[in-house]
VEXTOR-460267 format. One line per 5 residues: number of its first residue (from 1); their letters; for each residue x negated, y negated, z of N, C-alpha, C, CB. Coordinates in nm, 2 decimals, always signed. Glycine has a CB too. Layout:
! residues N
NUM> A> X Y Z X Y Z X Y Z X Y Z ~ ... .
END
This chain:
! residues 188
1> MHSKT> -0.08 +0.12 +0.00 +0.00 +0.00 +0.00 -0.09 -0.12 +0.00 +0.10 +0.00 +0.12 ~ -0.06 -0.22 -0.08 -0.14 -0.34 -0.09 -0.08 -0.45 +0.00 -0.13 -0.40 -0.24 ~ -0.17 -0.50 +0.08 -0.13 -0.61 +0.18 -0.13 -0.74 +0.11 -0.23 -0.61 +0.30 ~ -0.04 -0.83 +0.15 -0.03 -0.96 +0.09 -0.12 -1.06 +0.17 +0.11 -1.02 +0.09 ~ -0.18 -1.02 +0.28 -0.27 -1.10 +0.36 -0.41 -1.07 +0.32 -0.24 -1.09 +0.51 .
6> LANPG> -0.50 -1.16 +0.33 -0.64 -1.14 +0.30 -0.71 -1.10 +0.43 -0.70 -1.27 +0.24 ~ -0.81 -1.02 +0.41 -0.89 -0.98 +0.53 -0.98 -1.10 +0.58 -0.99 -0.86 +0.49 ~ -1.02 -1.09 +0.70 -1.10 -1.20 +0.76 -1.24 -1.18 +0.73 -1.08 -1.20 +0.92 ~ -1.30 -1.26 +0.64 -1.45 -1.25 +0.61 -1.54 -1.30 +0.72 -1.47 -1.32 +0.48 ~ -1.49 -1.36 +0.82 -1.57 -1.42 +0.93 -1.67 -1.32 +0.99 -1.49 -1.47 +1.03 .
11> PLGLM> -1.62 -1.20 +1.03 -1.71 -1.10 +1.09 -1.83 -1.06 +1.00 -1.64 -0.98 +1.13 ~ -1.81 -1.05 +0.87 -1.92 -1.02 +0.78 -2.02 -1.13 +0.79 -1.86 -1.00 +0.64 ~ -1.98 -1.26 +0.77 -2.07 -1.37 +0.78 -2.14 -1.38 +0.91 -2.00 -1.50 +0.75 ~ -2.07 -1.36 +1.02 -2.12 -1.37 +1.15 -2.23 -1.26 +1.18 -2.02 -1.36 +1.26 ~ -2.20 -1.14 +1.13 -2.29 -1.03 +1.14 -2.42 -1.05 +1.06 -2.23 -0.89 +1.10 .
16> GFGMT> -2.40 -1.10 +0.94 -2.52 -1.13 +0.86 -2.61 -1.24 +0.92 -2.48 -1.18 +0.72 ~ -2.54 -1.34 +0.98 -2.61 -1.44 +1.05 -2.68 -1.39 +1.18 -2.52 -1.56 +1.08 ~ -2.60 -1.32 +1.26 -2.64 -1.28 +1.39 -2.76 -1.18 +1.39 -2.53 -1.22 +1.46 ~ -2.74 -1.08 +1.30 -2.85 -0.98 +1.30 -2.98 -1.03 +1.24 -2.80 -0.86 +1.21 ~ -2.97 -1.12 +1.14 -3.09 -1.17 +1.08 -3.15 -1.27 +1.18 -3.05 -1.25 +0.95 .
21> TILLN> -3.07 -1.35 +1.25 -3.12 -1.44 +1.35 -3.20 -1.37 +1.46 -3.01 -1.53 +1.41 ~ -3.14 -1.26 +1.51 -3.21 -1.18 +1.61 -3.35 -1.13 +1.56 -3.12 -1.07 +1.66 ~ -3.35 -1.08 +1.44 -3.47 -1.02 +1.39 -3.58 -1.13 +1.38 -3.45 -0.96 +1.25 ~ -3.55 -1.25 +1.32 -3.64 -1.35 +1.30 -3.69 -1.40 +1.44 -3.59 -1.47 +1.22 ~ -3.60 -1.41 +1.54 -3.64 -1.46 +1.67 -3.71 -1.36 +1.75 -3.52 -1.52 +1.74 .
26> LHNAG> -3.69 -1.23 +1.73 -3.78 -1.14 +1.79 -3.93 -1.16 +1.75 -3.74 -0.99 +1.75 ~ -3.94 -1.20 +1.62 -4.08 -1.25 +1.57 -4.12 -1.38 +1.64 -4.07 -1.27 +1.42 ~ -4.03 -1.48 +1.64 -4.07 -1.60 +1.70 -4.10 -1.59 +1.85 -3.95 -1.70 +1.69 ~ -4.04 -1.50 +1.92 -4.07 -1.47 +2.06 -4.20 -1.39 +2.08 -3.95 -1.40 +2.13 ~ -4.25 -1.34 +1.97 -4.38 -1.27 +1.98 -4.38 -1.12 +1.99 -4.45 -1.32 +2.10 .
31> FFPLT> -4.26 -1.06 +1.97 -4.25 -0.92 +1.98 -4.29 -0.84 +1.85 -4.10 -0.88 +2.01 ~ -4.27 -0.90 +1.74 -4.30 -0.83 +1.61 -4.36 -0.93 +1.51 -4.18 -0.77 +1.55 ~ -4.45 -0.88 +1.42 -4.50 -0.97 +1.31 -4.39 -1.00 +1.21 -4.62 -0.91 +1.24 ~ -4.41 -1.10 +1.13 -4.32 -1.13 +1.02 -4.34 -1.03 +0.91 -4.34 -1.28 +0.97 ~ -4.25 -0.94 +0.89 -4.26 -0.83 +0.80 -4.15 -0.82 +0.70 -4.28 -0.69 +0.87 .
36> SVIIS> -4.15 -0.72 +0.62 -4.04 -0.70 +0.52 -3.90 -0.68 +0.58 -4.08 -0.58 +0.43 ~ -3.90 -0.64 +0.70 -3.77 -0.62 +0.77 -3.70 -0.75 +0.78 -3.79 -0.56 +0.92 ~ -3.77 -0.86 +0.82 -3.71 -0.99 +0.83 -3.68 -1.05 +0.69 -3.80 -1.08 +0.91 ~ -3.78 -1.04 +0.60 -3.76 -1.09 +0.47 -3.64 -1.03 +0.40 -3.89 -1.07 +0.39 ~ -3.63 -0.90 +0.41 -3.52 -0.82 +0.34 -3.39 -0.86 +0.40 -3.54 -0.67 +0.35 .
41> MGIFY> -3.38 -0.87 +0.53 -3.25 -0.91 +0.60 -3.22 -1.06 +0.56 -3.26 -0.90 +0.75 ~ -3.32 -1.14 +0.55 -3.30 -1.28 +0.51 -3.24 -1.29 +0.37 -3.43 -1.36 +0.51 ~ -3.28 -1.20 +0.28 -3.23 -1.21 +0.14 -3.09 -1.15 +0.14 -3.32 -1.13 +0.05 ~ -3.08 -1.02 +0.19 -2.96 -0.94 +0.16 -2.84 -0.96 +0.26 -2.99 -0.80 +0.16 ~ -2.87 -0.97 +0.39 -2.76 -0.98 +0.48 -2.74 -1.12 +0.53 -2.79 -0.89 +0.60 .
46> GGIAQ> -2.85 -1.19 +0.57 -2.84 -1.33 +0.61 -2.81 -1.42 +0.49 -2.97 -1.37 +0.67 ~ -2.86 -1.39 +0.38 -2.84 -1.47 +0.26 -2.72 -1.43 +0.18 -2.96 -1.46 +0.17 ~ -2.73 -1.32 +0.10 -2.63 -1.28 +0.01 -2.50 -1.25 +0.07 -2.68 -1.16 -0.08 ~ -2.50 -1.17 +0.18 -2.37 -1.13 +0.25 -2.30 -1.26 +0.30 -2.40 -1.03 +0.36 ~ -2.38 -1.35 +0.36 -2.31 -1.47 +0.41 -2.25 -1.56 +0.30 -2.41 -1.56 +0.49 .
51> IFAGI> -2.32 -1.57 +0.19 -2.26 -1.64 +0.07 -2.14 -1.57 +0.02 -2.37 -1.65 -0.04 ~ -2.14 -1.44 +0.02 -2.02 -1.36 -0.02 -1.91 -1.39 +0.08 -2.05 -1.21 -0.02 ~ -1.94 -1.40 +0.21 -1.83 -1.43 +0.31 -1.78 -1.57 +0.29 -1.89 -1.41 +0.45 ~ -1.87 -1.66 +0.25 -1.83 -1.80 +0.23 -1.73 -1.81 +0.11 -1.95 -1.89 +0.20 ~ -1.76 -1.73 +0.00 -1.67 -1.73 -0.12 -1.54 -1.67 -0.08 -1.74 -1.64 -0.23 .
56> LEFKK> -1.53 -1.57 +0.01 -1.41 -1.52 +0.06 -1.33 -1.62 +0.14 -1.43 -1.39 +0.13 ~ -1.41 -1.70 +0.22 -1.34 -1.80 +0.30 -1.28 -1.91 +0.21 -1.45 -1.87 +0.40 ~ -1.35 -1.94 +0.10 -1.29 -2.03 +0.00 -1.16 -1.98 -0.05 -1.39 -2.05 -0.12 ~ -1.15 -1.85 -0.08 -1.02 -1.79 -0.13 -0.91 -1.80 -0.02 -1.04 -1.64 -0.17 ~ -0.95 -1.80 +0.11 -0.85 -1.82 +0.21 -0.82 -1.96 +0.24 -0.91 -1.75 +0.34 .
61> GNTFG> -0.89 -2.06 +0.18 -0.87 -2.20 +0.20 -0.93 -2.25 +0.33 -0.72 -2.22 +0.21 ~ -1.03 -2.19 +0.38 -1.10 -2.23 +0.50 -1.23 -2.31 +0.47 -1.14 -2.10 +0.59 ~ -1.21 -2.44 +0.47 -1.32 -2.53 +0.44 -1.44 -2.51 +0.53 -1.28 -2.68 +0.44 ~ -1.41 -2.50 +0.66 -1.52 -2.48 +0.76 -1.60 -2.35 +0.73 -1.46 -2.48 +0.90 ~ -1.52 -2.24 +0.71 -1.59 -2.11 +0.68 -1.67 -2.11 +0.56 -1.48 -2.01 +0.68 .
66> VTAFT> -1.62 -2.17 +0.45 -1.69 -2.17 +0.32 -1.82 -2.26 +0.34 -1.60 -2.22 +0.21 ~ -1.81 -2.37 +0.41 -1.92 -2.46 +0.43 -2.03 -2.39 +0.51 -1.88 -2.59 +0.49 ~ -1.98 -2.33 +0.62 -2.08 -2.26 +0.71 -2.15 -2.14 +0.65 -2.01 -2.22 +0.84 ~ -2.07 -2.05 +0.60 -2.13 -1.93 +0.55 -2.21 -1.95 +0.43 -2.02 -1.82 +0.52 ~ -2.17 -2.03 +0.33 -2.25 -2.05 +0.21 -2.37 -2.13 +0.24 -2.17 -2.12 +0.10 .
71> SYGAF> -2.36 -2.22 +0.33 -2.48 -2.30 +0.37 -2.58 -2.22 +0.45 -2.44 -2.42 +0.46 ~ -2.54 -2.14 +0.54 -2.64 -2.06 +0.62 -2.69 -1.95 +0.54 -2.58 -2.01 +0.75 ~ -2.61 -1.90 +0.44 -2.66 -1.80 +0.35 -2.77 -1.86 +0.27 -2.55 -1.74 +0.26 ~ -2.75 -1.98 +0.22 -2.85 -2.05 +0.14 -2.97 -2.09 +0.23 -2.80 -2.18 +0.08 ~ -2.95 -2.12 +0.36 -3.06 -2.14 +0.45 -3.15 -2.02 +0.45 -3.01 -2.17 +0.59 .
76> WLSLV> -3.09 -1.90 +0.47 -3.18 -1.78 +0.48 -3.25 -1.75 +0.35 -3.09 -1.66 +0.51 ~ -3.18 -1.77 +0.23 -3.25 -1.76 +0.10 -3.36 -1.86 +0.09 -3.15 -1.77 -0.01 ~ -3.34 -1.98 +0.13 -3.44 -2.09 +0.11 -3.56 -2.06 +0.21 -3.39 -2.23 +0.14 ~ -3.53 -2.01 +0.33 -3.64 -1.98 +0.42 -3.73 -1.86 +0.37 -3.58 -1.94 +0.56 ~ -3.66 -1.77 +0.31 -3.74 -1.66 +0.24 -3.83 -1.72 +0.13 -3.64 -1.55 +0.19 .
81> GILLL> -3.77 -1.81 +0.05 -3.85 -1.88 -0.05 -3.97 -1.95 +0.01 -3.76 -1.97 -0.13 ~ -3.95 -2.02 +0.12 -4.06 -2.09 +0.18 -4.17 -2.00 +0.22 -4.01 -2.17 +0.30 ~ -4.13 -1.88 +0.27 -4.23 -1.78 +0.31 -4.30 -1.71 +0.19 -4.17 -1.68 +0.40 ~ -4.22 -1.67 +0.09 -4.27 -1.59 -0.02 -4.33 -1.66 -0.14 -4.16 -1.50 -0.07 ~ -4.27 -1.78 -0.17 -4.32 -1.85 -0.29 -4.47 -1.87 -0.29 -4.25 -1.98 -0.31 .
86> PRMGL> -4.53 -1.92 -0.18 -4.67 -1.94 -0.17 -4.75 -1.81 -0.19 -4.71 -2.00 -0.04 ~ -4.70 -1.70 -0.13 -4.77 -1.57 -0.14 -4.77 -1.52 -0.28 -4.70 -1.47 -0.05 ~ -4.67 -1.56 -0.36 -4.65 -1.52 -0.50 -4.73 -1.61 -0.59 -4.51 -1.51 -0.54 ~ -4.79 -1.72 -0.54 -4.86 -1.81 -0.62 -4.77 -1.91 -0.70 -4.95 -1.74 -0.72 ~ -4.65 -1.92 -0.65 -4.55 -2.01 -0.72 -4.53 -2.15 -0.66 -4.42 -1.94 -0.73 .
91> AEPTD> -4.58 -2.17 -0.54 -4.57 -2.30 -0.47 -4.68 -2.31 -0.37 -4.43 -2.31 -0.41 ~ -4.71 -2.43 -0.33 -4.80 -2.46 -0.22 -4.74 -2.42 -0.09 -4.85 -2.60 -0.22 ~ -4.81 -2.37 +0.01 -4.76 -2.34 +0.14 -4.70 -2.47 +0.20 -4.86 -2.28 +0.23 ~ -4.60 -2.46 +0.29 -4.55 -2.57 +0.36 -4.62 -2.58 +0.49 -4.39 -2.55 +0.38 ~ -4.66 -2.70 +0.53 -4.73 -2.72 +0.65 -4.63 -2.72 +0.77 -4.82 -2.85 +0.66 .
96> DVFLG> -4.67 -2.70 +0.89 -4.58 -2.69 +1.00 -4.49 -2.81 +1.02 -4.66 -2.66 +1.13 ~ -4.55 -2.93 +1.00 -4.47 -3.06 +1.02 -4.36 -3.06 +0.92 -4.56 -3.18 +1.01 ~ -4.38 -3.03 +0.80 -4.27 -3.04 +0.70 -4.17 -2.93 +0.72 -4.33 -3.03 +0.56 ~ -4.22 -2.81 +0.77 -4.13 -2.71 +0.81 -4.04 -2.76 +0.92 -4.20 -2.58 +0.85 ~ -4.10 -2.83 +1.01 -4.02 -2.89 +1.12 -3.91 -2.99 +1.08 -4.11 -2.96 +1.22 .
101> VYLAL> -3.95 -3.06 +0.97 -3.85 -3.16 +0.92 -3.74 -3.08 +0.85 -3.92 -3.25 +0.81 ~ -3.77 -2.98 +0.78 -3.67 -2.89 +0.72 -3.57 -2.83 +0.83 -3.74 -2.77 +0.64 ~ -3.63 -2.78 +0.94 -3.55 -2.73 +1.04 -3.47 -2.84 +1.11 -3.64 -2.66 +1.14 ~ -3.52 -2.96 +1.13 -3.45 -3.07 +1.19 -3.33 -3.10 +1.10 -3.54 -3.19 +1.20 ~ -3.34 -3.10 +0.97 -3.23 -3.13 +0.89 -3.12 -3.03 +0.90 -3.27 -3.14 +0.74 .
106> WGVFT> -3.16 -2.90 +0.91 -3.06 -2.80 +0.94 -3.00 -2.82 +1.08 -3.13 -2.66 +0.93 ~ -3.08 -2.87 +1.17 -3.02 -2.90 +1.30 -2.92 -3.01 +1.30 -3.13 -2.94 +1.40 ~ -2.94 -3.11 +1.22 -2.84 -3.22 +1.21 -2.71 -3.16 +1.15 -2.90 -3.33 +1.12 ~ -2.73 -3.08 +1.04 -2.61 -3.02 +0.98 -2.54 -2.94 +1.08 -2.66 -2.93 +0.86 ~ -2.61 -2.86 +1.16 -2.55 -2.77 +1.25 -2.48 -2.84 +1.36 -2.65 -2.67 +1.31 .
111> LFMFF> -2.53 -2.96 +1.41 -2.47 -3.04 +1.51 -2.33 -3.09 +1.46 -2.56 -3.16 +1.54 ~ -2.33 -3.13 +1.33 -2.20 -3.17 +1.27 -2.10 -3.06 +1.26 -2.22 -3.24 +1.14 ~ -2.15 -2.94 +1.23 -2.07 -2.82 +1.22 -2.02 -2.78 +1.36 -2.14 -2.70 +1.16 ~ -2.10 -2.80 +1.46 -2.06 -2.78 +1.60 -1.94 -2.86 +1.64 -2.18 -2.81 +1.70 ~ -1.94 -2.99 +1.60 -1.83 -3.08 +1.62 -1.70 -3.02 +1.56 -1.86 -3.22 +1.57 .
116> GTLRA> -1.72 -2.95 +1.44 -1.61 -2.89 +1.38 -1.55 -2.77 +1.45 -1.65 -2.85 +1.24 ~ -1.62 -2.72 +1.55 -1.57 -2.60 +1.63 -1.50 -2.64 +1.75 -1.69 -2.51 +1.67 ~ -1.49 -2.77 +1.78 -1.43 -2.81 +1.91 -1.29 -2.78 +1.93 -1.45 -2.96 +1.93 ~ -1.22 -2.75 +1.82 -1.08 -2.70 +1.84 -1.07 -2.55 +1.81 -0.99 -2.77 +1.74 ~ -1.19 -2.48 +1.79 -1.19 -2.34 +1.77 -1.21 -2.27 +1.90 -1.31 -2.30 +1.67 .
121> NRGLQ> -1.23 -2.14 +1.89 -1.25 -2.06 +2.01 -1.39 -2.08 +2.08 -1.23 -1.91 +1.98 ~ -1.40 -2.05 +2.20 -1.52 -2.08 +2.28 -1.64 -2.00 +2.22 -1.51 -2.04 +2.43 ~ -1.61 -1.88 +2.17 -1.72 -1.80 +2.11 -1.79 -1.87 +1.99 -1.67 -1.66 +2.06 ~ -1.71 -1.93 +1.90 -1.76 -2.00 +1.79 -1.83 -2.13 +1.83 -1.65 -2.04 +1.69 ~ -1.78 -2.19 +1.94 -1.85 -2.31 +1.99 -1.98 -2.27 +2.04 -1.76 -2.37 +2.10 .
126> FVFGS> -1.99 -2.16 +2.11 -2.12 -2.11 +2.17 -2.22 -2.08 +2.05 -2.11 -1.99 +2.26 ~ -2.18 -2.02 +1.95 -2.26 -1.98 +1.84 -2.32 -2.11 +1.78 -2.19 -1.91 +1.73 ~ -2.24 -2.21 +1.75 -2.29 -2.33 +1.69 -2.36 -2.42 +1.78 -2.17 -2.41 +1.63 ~ -2.32 -2.42 +1.91 -2.40 -2.50 +2.01 -2.54 -2.44 +2.03 -2.32 -2.50 +2.14 ~ -2.55 -2.31 +2.04 -2.68 -2.25 +2.06 -2.76 -2.26 +1.94 -2.66 -2.10 +2.11 .
131> LTVLF> -2.70 -2.26 +1.82 -2.78 -2.27 +1.70 -2.83 -2.41 +1.68 -2.69 -2.24 +1.57 ~ -2.75 -2.51 +1.73 -2.80 -2.65 +1.72 -2.93 -2.66 +1.81 -2.69 -2.75 +1.77 ~ -2.92 -2.60 +1.93 -3.04 -2.61 +2.02 -3.15 -2.53 +1.96 -3.00 -2.54 +2.16 ~ -3.13 -2.42 +1.89 -3.23 -2.34 +1.83 -3.31 -2.42 +1.72 -3.18 -2.21 +1.77 ~ -3.23 -2.49 +1.63 -3.29 -2.57 +1.53 -3.37 -2.68 +1.59 -3.19 -2.62 +1.43 .
136> ALLAI> -3.32 -2.74 +1.70 -3.40 -2.85 +1.76 -3.53 -2.80 +1.82 -3.31 -2.92 +1.88 ~ -3.52 -2.69 +1.89 -3.65 -2.63 +1.95 -3.75 -2.59 +1.84 -3.61 -2.51 +2.03 ~ -3.70 -2.53 +1.73 -3.79 -2.49 +1.62 -3.85 -2.61 +1.55 -3.71 -2.41 +1.52 ~ -3.77 -2.72 +1.53 -3.82 -2.84 +1.47 -3.92 -2.90 +1.56 -3.70 -2.94 +1.45 ~ -3.89 -2.92 +1.69 -3.99 -2.98 +1.78 -4.12 -2.90 +1.79 -3.93 -3.00 +1.92 .
141> GNITG> -4.10 -2.77 +1.80 -4.21 -2.68 +1.81 -4.30 -2.69 +1.69 -4.17 -2.54 +1.84 ~ -4.25 -2.69 +1.57 -4.33 -2.70 +1.45 -4.39 -2.83 +1.43 -4.24 -2.66 +1.33 ~ -4.31 -2.94 +1.46 -4.37 -3.08 +1.44 -4.48 -3.11 +1.53 -4.25 -3.18 +1.45 ~ -4.46 -3.06 +1.66 -4.57 -3.09 +1.76 -4.68 -2.98 +1.77 -4.50 -3.10 +1.90 ~ -4.65 -2.87 +1.70 -4.75 -2.76 +1.71 -4.75 -2.69 +1.84 -4.89 -2.81 +1.68 .
146> NHAIL> -4.65 -2.70 +1.92 -4.64 -2.65 +2.05 -4.59 -2.50 +2.04 -4.55 -2.73 +2.14 ~ -4.68 -2.41 +2.06 -4.65 -2.27 +2.05 -4.55 -2.22 +2.16 -4.78 -2.18 +2.05 ~ -4.56 -2.27 +2.28 -4.47 -2.23 +2.39 -4.33 -2.27 +2.35 -4.52 -2.30 +2.52 ~ -4.30 -2.38 +2.29 -4.17 -2.42 +2.25 -4.12 -2.32 +2.15 -4.16 -2.56 +2.20 ~ -4.20 -2.28 +2.05 -4.16 -2.18 +1.95 -4.13 -2.05 +2.01 -4.27 -2.17 +1.84 .
151> VFAGY> -4.20 -2.00 +2.11 -4.17 -1.88 +2.18 -4.04 -1.89 +2.25 -4.29 -1.84 +2.27 ~ -4.02 -2.00 +2.33 -3.90 -2.02 +2.40 -3.78 -2.02 +2.30 -3.90 -2.15 +2.48 ~ -3.80 -2.09 +2.18 -3.70 -2.09 +2.08 -3.67 -1.95 +2.04 -3.75 -2.17 +1.96 ~ -3.76 -1.86 +2.03 -3.74 -1.72 +1.99 -3.64 -1.65 +2.09 -3.87 -1.64 +1.99 ~ -3.66 -1.67 +2.22 -3.57 -1.62 +2.31 -3.43 -1.68 +2.30 -3.62 -1.64 +2.46 .
156> EGIIC> -3.42 -1.81 +2.28 -3.30 -1.88 +2.27 -3.23 -1.83 +2.14 -3.32 -2.03 +2.26 ~ -3.31 -1.80 +2.03 -3.25 -1.75 +1.91 -3.19 -1.61 +1.92 -3.36 -1.76 +1.80 ~ -3.25 -1.53 +2.00 -3.20 -1.40 +2.03 -3.06 -1.41 +2.09 -3.30 -1.31 +2.12 ~ -3.05 -1.50 +2.18 -2.92 -1.52 +2.25 -2.82 -1.57 +2.15 -2.93 -1.62 +2.37 ~ -2.86 -1.67 +2.06 -2.77 -1.73 +1.96 -2.72 -1.62 +1.86 -2.84 -1.84 +1.88 .
161> GASAI> -2.82 -1.53 +1.81 -2.78 -1.43 +1.72 -2.69 -1.32 +1.79 -2.90 -1.36 +1.67 ~ -2.72 -1.29 +1.92 -2.63 -1.20 +1.99 -2.49 -1.25 +2.01 -2.69 -1.16 +2.13 ~ -2.48 -1.38 +2.02 -2.34 -1.44 +2.04 -2.27 -1.43 +1.91 -2.35 -1.59 +2.08 ~ -2.33 -1.44 +1.80 -2.27 -1.43 +1.67 -2.22 -1.28 +1.65 -2.36 -1.47 +1.55 ~ -2.30 -1.19 +1.69 -2.27 -1.05 +1.67 -2.15 -1.02 +1.77 -2.39 -0.96 +1.71 .
166> YLAMA> -2.15 -1.07 +1.89 -2.04 -1.05 +1.98 -1.91 -1.10 +1.92 -2.07 -1.12 +2.12 ~ -1.92 -1.22 +1.87 -1.79 -1.28 +1.81 -1.74 -1.20 +1.69 -1.82 -1.43 +1.77 ~ -1.84 -1.16 +1.61 -1.80 -1.07 +1.49 -1.73 -0.95 +1.54 -1.92 -1.04 +1.41 ~ -1.79 -0.88 +1.63 -1.73 -0.75 +1.68 -1.60 -0.78 +1.76 -1.83 -0.68 +1.77 ~ -1.59 -0.89 +1.83 -1.46 -0.92 +1.90 -1.35 -0.94 +1.79 -1.48 -1.05 +1.98 .
171> EVLNE> -1.38 -1.01 +1.68 -1.28 -1.03 +1.58 -1.24 -0.90 +1.52 -1.33 -1.13 +1.47 ~ -1.33 -0.81 +1.49 -1.30 -0.68 +1.43 -1.22 -0.60 +1.53 -1.43 -0.61 +1.38 ~ -1.27 -0.58 +1.65 -1.21 -0.49 +1.74 -1.07 -0.54 +1.79 -1.30 -0.47 +1.86 ~ -1.06 -0.67 +1.81 -0.94 -0.73 +1.85 -0.83 -0.71 +1.74 -0.95 -0.88 +1.89 ~ -0.87 -0.73 +1.62 -0.77 -0.71 +1.51 -0.73 -0.57 +1.50 -0.83 -0.76 +1.38 .
176> QAGRT> -0.83 -0.48 +1.51 -0.80 -0.34 +1.49 -0.71 -0.29 +1.60 -0.93 -0.25 +1.49 ~ -0.73 -0.34 +1.73 -0.66 -0.29 +1.84 -0.52 -0.36 +1.85 -0.74 -0.31 +1.97 ~ -0.51 -0.48 +1.79 -0.39 -0.56 +1.80 -0.37 -0.62 +1.94 -0.27 -0.47 +1.78 ~ -0.49 -0.63 +2.01 -0.49 -0.70 +2.14 -0.63 -0.74 +2.17 -0.44 -0.60 +2.25 ~ -0.65 -0.81 +2.28 -0.78 -0.86 +2.31 -0.86 -0.75 +2.38 -0.78 -0.98 +2.41 .
181> VLPIG> -0.96 -0.70 +2.30 -1.06 -0.60 +2.36 -1.18 -0.68 +2.41 -1.10 -0.50 +2.25 ~ -1.23 -0.77 +2.33 -1.34 -0.86 +2.37 -1.29 -1.00 +2.36 -1.47 -0.83 +2.27 ~ -1.29 -1.07 +2.48 -1.24 -1.21 +2.48 -1.33 -1.30 +2.40 -1.22 -1.25 +2.62 ~ -1.27 -1.40 +2.34 -1.35 -1.50 +2.26 -1.31 -1.65 +2.31 -1.32 -1.49 +2.11 ~ -1.23 -1.66 +2.41 -1.19 -1.79 +2.47 -1.11 -1.87 +2.37 -1.32 -1.87 +2.50 .
186> VMK> -1.00 -1.82 +2.33 -0.91 -1.88 +2.24 -0.85 -2.01 +2.29 -0.79 -1.79 +2.19 ~ -0.86 -2.12 +2.21 -0.81 -2.25 +2.26 -0.65 -2.24 +2.25 -0.86 -2.36 +2.16 ~ -0.59 -2.31 +2.35 -0.45 -2.31 +2.35 -0.39 -2.44 +2.29 -0.40 -2.30 +2.50 .
END
């Protein structure tokens, strides 16, 4: 039987964002080197899957969702480009200060997106609030060359990514069960 309602693409985008964010920030926190695991997730799940989720949000008429998922999908693809293009001999490497500026711009974008969550559930507010803090820490750490800030950002990024995974699974499990299995702090 064909349903007349569209599926919620949010969990797909949130999982792509959350899992990729955790992997990169395990690296930032110093647990693992930057390897093909992170690069591959950045391309396929953080990048392509989020853009796909954004396209589906467009079909649902969700301006916030299409803006968020396609933008952060493009963020992951551009970050992979920043890392890989110099290794492929296609561009000059980006110095830490300019990388910090790049991250600061994403932080400004994310802050404005956070304001867009103020009438959404608490889970989404936490994801965007913690992501704003993450971009600020990464920007400051790269611009100042302060390694301790970058390591701290890694831990904060793990929390941010985990919050996105939680929200994604809450949306899936709550819909499947037809009741609240995992609370997300729905606004009244």
